[in-house]
A tleap script that builds the chain and sets N, CA, C and O, in Angstrom:
source leaprc.protein.ff14SB
mol = sequence {
  NMET VAL LYS ILE ALA ARG SER THR HIE ALA
  SER GLN TRP THR ARG GLU ARG ILE ASP THR
  LEU SER THR PRO GLU VAL LYS GLN LEU ARG
  ASP ASN ALA GLN ARG LEU ASN GLU SER GLU
  ILE ALA THR LEU CYS ASP GLU ILE LEU GLY
  LYS ARG PRO ARG GLY ARG GLY GLY VAL LYS
  LYS LYS VAL LEU LYS ALA CGLY
}
set mol.1.N position { -12.317 -13.825 1.283 }
set mol.1.CA position { -11.875 -12.497 1.648 }
set mol.1.C position { -13.030 -11.748 2.273 }
set mol.1.O position { -14.158 -11.809 1.785 }
set mol.2.N position { -12.749 -11.043 3.351 }
set mol.2.CA position { -13.753 -10.245 4.042 }
set mol.2.C position { -13.671 -8.836 3.484 }
set mol.2.O position { -12.608 -8.216 3.489 }
set mol.3.N position { -14.809 -8.330 3.001 }
set mol.3.CA position { -14.827 -7.000 2.396 }
set mol.3.C position { -15.527 -6.009 3.316 }
set mol.3.O position { -16.424 -6.361 4.082 }
set mol.4.N position { -15.096 -4.782 3.214 }
set mol.4.CA position { -15.721 -3.686 3.949 }
set mol.4.C position { -16.259 -2.706 2.921 }
set mol.4.O position { -15.520 -2.230 2.059 }
set mol.5.N position { -17.524 -2.413 3.014 }
set mol.5.CA position { -18.069 -1.360 2.171 }
set mol.5.C position { -17.703 -0.034 2.826 }
set mol.5.O position { -17.447 0.012 4.029 }
set mol.6.N position { -17.678 1.004 2.074 }
set mol.6.CA position { -17.344 2.317 2.636 }
set mol.6.C position { -18.251 2.670 3.804 }
set mol.6.O position { -19.197 1.932 4.079 }
set mol.7.N position { -18.009 3.718 4.465 }
set mol.7.CA position { -18.594 4.123 5.742 }
set mol.7.C position { -20.075 3.799 5.935 }
set mol.7.O position { -20.510 3.617 7.073 }
set mol.8.N position { -20.848 3.724 4.880 }
set mol.8.CA position { -22.270 3.481 5.051 }
set mol.8.C position { -22.552 2.131 5.694 }
set mol.8.O position { -23.558 1.976 6.386 }
set mol.9.N position { -21.676 1.152 5.477 }
set mol.9.CA position { -21.888 -0.178 6.031 }
set mol.9.C position { -20.927 -0.500 7.166 }
set mol.9.O position { -20.954 -1.611 7.697 }
set mol.10.N position { -20.092 0.435 7.542 }
set mol.10.CA position { -19.120 0.186 8.598 }
set mol.10.C position { -19.810 -0.132 9.919 }
set mol.10.O position { -19.276 -0.896 10.724 }
set mol.11.N position { -20.984 0.440 10.155 }
set mol.11.CA position { -21.692 0.202 11.412 }
set mol.11.C position { -22.192 -1.229 11.518 }
set mol.11.O position { -22.578 -1.656 12.606 }
set mol.12.N position { -22.199 -1.978 10.435 }
set mol.12.CA position { -22.631 -3.376 10.474 }
set mol.12.C position { -21.601 -4.263 11.153 }
set mol.12.O position { -21.920 -5.378 11.566 }
set mol.13.N position { -20.369 -3.782 11.273 }
set mol.13.CA position { -19.316 -4.585 11.886 }
set mol.13.C position { -19.288 -4.333 13.386 }
set mol.13.O position { -18.571 -3.456 13.865 }
set mol.14.N position { -20.070 -5.106 14.115 }
set mol.14.CA position { -20.102 -5.005 15.571 }
set mol.14.C position { -19.059 -5.953 16.158 }
set mol.14.O position { -18.560 -6.849 15.477 }
set mol.15.N position { -18.745 -5.740 17.423 }
set mol.15.CA position { -17.810 -6.631 18.123 }
set mol.15.C position { -18.310 -8.070 18.059 }
set mol.15.O position { -17.526 -8.992 17.833 }
set mol.16.N position { -19.606 -8.263 18.257 }
set mol.16.CA position { -20.180 -9.609 18.257 }
set mol.16.C position { -20.033 -10.271 16.891 }
set mol.16.O position { -19.710 -11.455 16.798 }
set mol.17.N position { -20.270 -9.510 15.849 }
set mol.17.CA position { -20.165 -10.065 14.501 }
set mol.17.C position { -18.710 -10.407 14.164 }
set mol.17.O position { -18.437 -11.468 13.603 }
set mol.18.N position { -17.792 -9.525 14.501 }
set mol.18.CA position { -16.379 -9.769 14.213 }
set mol.18.C position { -15.888 -10.982 14.995 }
set mol.18.O position { -15.085 -11.768 14.492 }
set mol.19.N position { -16.372 -11.129 16.223 }
set mol.19.CA position { -15.936 -12.237 17.077 }
set mol.19.C position { -16.346 -13.597 16.515 }
set mol.19.O position { -15.741 -14.609 16.869 }
set mol.20.N position { -17.354 -13.647 15.653 }
set mol.20.CA position { -17.775 -14.922 15.059 }
set mol.20.C position { -16.862 -15.351 13.919 }
set mol.20.O position { -16.922 -16.497 13.474 }
set mol.21.N position { -16.016 -14.440 13.442 }
set mol.21.CA position { -15.106 -14.756 12.339 }
set mol.21.C position { -13.913 -15.568 12.834 }
set mol.21.O position { -13.546 -15.504 14.007 }
set mol.22.N position { -13.320 -16.327 11.925 }
set mol.22.CA position { -12.092 -17.045 12.268 }
set mol.22.C position { -10.959 -16.034 12.408 }
set mol.22.O position { -11.066 -14.900 11.941 }
set mol.23.N position { -9.884 -16.449 13.048 }
set mol.23.CA position { -8.753 -15.540 13.249 }
set mol.23.C position { -8.195 -15.014 11.922 }
set mol.23.O position { -7.940 -13.815 11.816 }
set mol.24.N position { -7.993 -15.867 10.902 }
set mol.24.CA position { -7.507 -15.312 9.625 }
set mol.24.C position { -8.485 -14.305 9.012 }
set mol.24.O position { -8.060 -13.340 8.376 }
set mol.25.N position { -9.787 -14.523 9.198 }
set mol.25.CA position { -10.780 -13.577 8.676 }
set mol.25.C position { -10.727 -12.251 9.428 }
set mol.25.O position { -10.859 -11.188 8.822 }
set mol.26.N position { -10.535 -12.307 10.733 }
set mol.26.CA position { -10.429 -11.076 11.521 }
set mol.26.C position { -9.188 -10.290 11.095 }
set mol.26.O position { -9.229 -9.065 10.983 }
set mol.27.N position { -8.084 -11.004 10.861 }
set mol.27.CA position { -6.855 -10.337 10.405 }
set mol.27.C position { -7.067 -9.680 9.050 }
set mol.27.O position { -6.590 -8.569 8.817 }
set mol.28.N position { -7.779 -10.359 8.154 }
set mol.28.CA position { -8.049 -9.796 6.825 }
set mol.28.C position { -8.959 -8.581 6.942 }
set mol.28.O position { -8.746 -7.571 6.271 }
set mol.29.N position { -9.975 -8.680 7.799 }
set mol.29.CA position { -10.879 -7.552 8.013 }
set mol.29.C position { -10.112 -6.355 8.558 }
set mol.29.O position { -10.325 -5.225 8.118 }
set mol.30.N position { -9.211 -6.602 9.524 }
set mol.30.CA position { -8.393 -5.522 10.096 }
set mol.30.C position { -7.538 -4.867 9.010 }
set mol.30.O position { -7.455 -3.641 8.931 }
set mol.31.N position { -6.904 -5.693 8.177 }
set mol.31.CA position { -6.066 -5.153 7.100 }
set mol.31.C position { -6.895 -4.298 6.143 }
set mol.31.O position { -6.469 -3.217 5.737 }
set mol.32.N position { -8.075 -4.791 5.790 }
set mol.32.CA position { -8.958 -4.027 4.899 }
set mol.32.C position { -9.416 -2.729 5.565 }
set mol.32.O position { -9.471 -1.682 4.920 }
set mol.33.N position { -9.743 -2.801 6.849 }
set mol.33.CA position { -10.188 -1.609 7.568 }
set mol.33.C position { -9.087 -0.554 7.611 }
set mol.33.O position { -9.349 0.634 7.426 }
set mol.34.N position { -7.868 -0.988 7.854 }
set mol.34.CA position { -6.742 -0.047 7.882 }
set mol.34.C position { -6.544 0.592 6.509 }
set mol.34.O position { -6.304 1.795 6.402 }
set mol.35.N position { -6.647 -0.219 5.470 }
set mol.35.CA position { -6.458 0.291 4.107 }
set mol.35.C position { -7.525 1.318 3.753 }
set mol.35.O position { -7.257 2.271 3.022 }
set mol.36.N position { -8.759 1.120 4.281 }
set mol.36.CA position { -9.873 2.013 3.981 }
set mol.36.C position { -10.069 3.104 5.038 }
set mol.36.O position { -11.077 3.811 5.026 }
set mol.37.N position { -9.100 3.235 5.954 }
set mol.37.CA position { -9.157 4.241 7.017 }
set mol.37.C position { -10.405 4.105 7.894 }
set mol.37.O position { -10.987 5.103 8.318 }
set mol.38.N position { -10.802 2.868 8.157 }
set mol.38.CA position { -11.915 2.583 9.073 }
set mol.38.C position { -11.304 2.193 10.419 }
set mol.38.O position { -11.263 1.017 10.779 }
set mol.39.N position { -10.833 3.197 11.150 }
set mol.39.CA position { -10.069 2.943 12.369 }
set mol.39.C position { -10.882 2.257 13.463 }
set mol.39.O position { -10.320 1.482 14.238 }
set mol.40.N position { -12.178 2.513 13.550 }
set mol.40.CA position { -12.997 1.871 14.580 }
set mol.40.C position { -13.047 0.357 14.375 }
set mol.40.O position { -12.945 -0.409 15.333 }
set mol.41.N position { -13.202 -0.064 13.132 }
set mol.41.CA position { -13.249 -1.494 12.827 }
set mol.41.C position { -11.880 -2.119 13.082 }
set mol.41.O position { -11.792 -3.203 13.658 }
set mol.42.N position { -10.826 -1.452 12.662 }
set mol.42.CA position { -9.469 -1.967 12.879 }
set mol.42.C position { -9.183 -2.116 14.371 }
set mol.42.O position { -8.558 -3.093 14.785 }
set mol.43.N position { -9.629 -1.168 15.174 }
set mol.43.CA position { -9.421 -1.232 16.622 }
set mol.43.C position { -10.189 -2.403 17.227 }
set mol.43.O position { -9.658 -3.119 18.075 }
set mol.44.N position { -11.434 -2.604 16.799 }
set mol.44.CA position { -12.207 -3.740 17.288 }
set mol.44.C position { -11.510 -5.060 16.940 }
set mol.44.O position { -11.442 -5.968 17.769 }
set mol.45.N position { -10.999 -5.159 15.725 }
set mol.45.CA position { -10.290 -6.363 15.298 }
set mol.45.C position { -9.067 -6.605 16.177 }
set mol.45.O position { -8.820 -7.732 16.605 }
set mol.46.N position { -8.304 -5.552 16.443 }
set mol.46.CA position { -7.115 -5.684 17.291 }
set mol.46.C position { -7.486 -6.153 18.698 }
set mol.46.O position { -6.802 -6.994 19.280 }
set mol.47.N position { -8.574 -5.603 19.236 }
set mol.47.CA position { -9.013 -6.000 20.577 }
set mol.47.C position { -9.416 -7.477 20.608 }
set mol.47.O position { -9.059 -8.204 21.535 }
set mol.48.N position { -10.147 -7.906 19.606 }
set mol.48.CA position { -10.591 -9.300 19.534 }
set mol.48.C position { -9.406 -10.232 19.348 }
set mol.48.O position { -9.329 -11.277 19.993 }
set mol.49.N position { -8.484 -9.862 18.471 }
set mol.49.CA position { -7.298 -10.695 18.250 }
set mol.49.C position { -6.442 -10.774 19.510 }
set mol.49.O position { -5.840 -11.811 19.787 }
set mol.50.N position { -6.384 -9.696 20.263 }
set mol.50.CA position { -5.591 -9.673 21.485 }
set mol.50.C position { -6.109 -10.622 22.560 }
set mol.50.O position { -5.347 -11.055 23.424 }
set mol.51.N position { -7.391 -10.945 22.512 }
set mol.51.CA position { -7.994 -11.827 23.506 }
set mol.51.C position { -7.981 -13.297 23.075 }
set mol.51.O position { -8.288 -14.185 23.870 }
set mol.52.N position { -7.625 -13.545 21.823 }
set mol.52.CA position { -7.621 -14.929 21.334 }
set mol.52.C position { -6.299 -15.608 21.653 }
set mol.52.O position { -5.252 -14.963 21.696 }
set mol.53.N position { -6.358 -16.935 21.880 }
set mol.53.CA position { -5.112 -17.676 22.137 }
set mol.53.C position { -4.204 -17.636 20.912 }
set mol.53.O position { -4.666 -17.582 19.772 }
set mol.54.N position { -2.918 -17.664 21.176 }
set mol.54.CA position { -1.943 -17.610 20.075 }
set mol.54.C position { -1.297 -18.966 19.902 }
set mol.54.O position { -1.038 -19.673 20.876 }
set mol.55.N position { -1.042 -19.321 18.676 }
set mol.55.CA position { -0.308 -20.550 18.390 }
set mol.55.C position { -1.059 -21.791 18.795 }
set mol.55.O position { -2.289 -21.810 18.851 }
set mol.56.N position { -0.303 -22.819 19.074 }
set mol.56.CA position { -0.884 -24.112 19.403 }
set mol.56.C position { -0.589 -24.459 20.855 }
set mol.56.O position { -0.122 -25.561 21.145 }
set mol.57.N position { -0.850 -23.553 21.748 }
set mol.57.CA position { -0.534 -23.716 23.159 }
set mol.57.C position { -1.187 -24.902 23.841 }
set mol.57.O position { -0.683 -25.375 24.860 }
set mol.58.N position { -2.298 -25.398 23.306 }
set mol.58.CA position { -3.009 -26.481 23.951 }
set mol.58.C position { -2.452 -27.857 23.624 }
set mol.58.O position { -2.922 -28.851 24.179 }
set mol.59.N position { -1.482 -27.944 22.755 }
set mol.59.CA position { -0.948 -29.227 22.335 }
set mol.59.C position { 0.229 -29.586 23.225 }
set mol.59.O position { 1.188 -28.824 23.345 }
set mol.60.N position { 0.146 -30.764 23.852 }
set mol.60.CA position { 1.235 -31.231 24.718 }
set mol.60.C position { 1.946 -32.396 24.038 }
set mol.60.O position { 1.321 -33.211 23.360 }
set mol.61.N position { 3.240 -32.460 24.227 }
set mol.61.CA position { 4.018 -33.561 23.673 }
set mol.61.C position { 4.021 -34.727 24.658 }
set mol.61.O position { 4.119 -34.533 25.869 }
set mol.62.N position { 3.913 -35.919 24.127 }
set mol.62.CA position { 4.007 -37.115 24.966 }
set mol.62.C position { 5.443 -37.544 25.053 }
set mol.62.O position { 6.186 -37.494 24.073 }
set mol.63.N position { 5.825 -37.966 26.233 }
set mol.63.CA position { 7.177 -38.472 26.440 }
set mol.63.C position { 7.099 -39.987 26.402 }
set mol.63.O position { 6.389 -40.603 27.197 }
set mol.64.N position { 7.828 -40.578 25.483 }
set mol.64.CA position { 7.863 -42.035 25.373 }
set mol.64.C position { 9.049 -42.577 26.140 }
set mol.64.O position { 10.168 -42.079 26.013 }
set mol.65.N position { 8.796 -43.601 26.935 }
set mol.65.CA position { 9.863 -44.235 27.705 }
set mol.65.C position { 10.377 -45.443 26.950 }
set mol.65.O position { 9.599 -46.239 26.426 }
set mol.66.N position { 11.684 -45.571 26.898 }
set mol.66.CA position { 12.293 -46.715 26.222 }
set mol.66.C position { 12.113 -47.957 27.097 }
set mol.66.O position { 12.307 -47.915 28.312 }
set mol.67.N position { 11.745 -49.035 26.463 }
set mol.67.CA position { 11.387 -50.214 27.042 }
set mol.67.C position { 11.992 -51.107 27.915 }
set mol.67.O position { 11.395 -52.123 28.271 }
savepdb mol mol.pdb
quit
């Protein structure tokens, strides 16, 4: 779980630092930020999540031909 300390440590969450987190960690951080009314952190999380690929778009199915 990603924790946010109250406002004194909110400045530690930079775009670069958040971007190093996995997608589930960024989502958890965003949820925690919203719960703690840290709107700047929540906005950064939303921006980062918006730029990440969604789902499993890179996986292609192979077509097998019957013999």
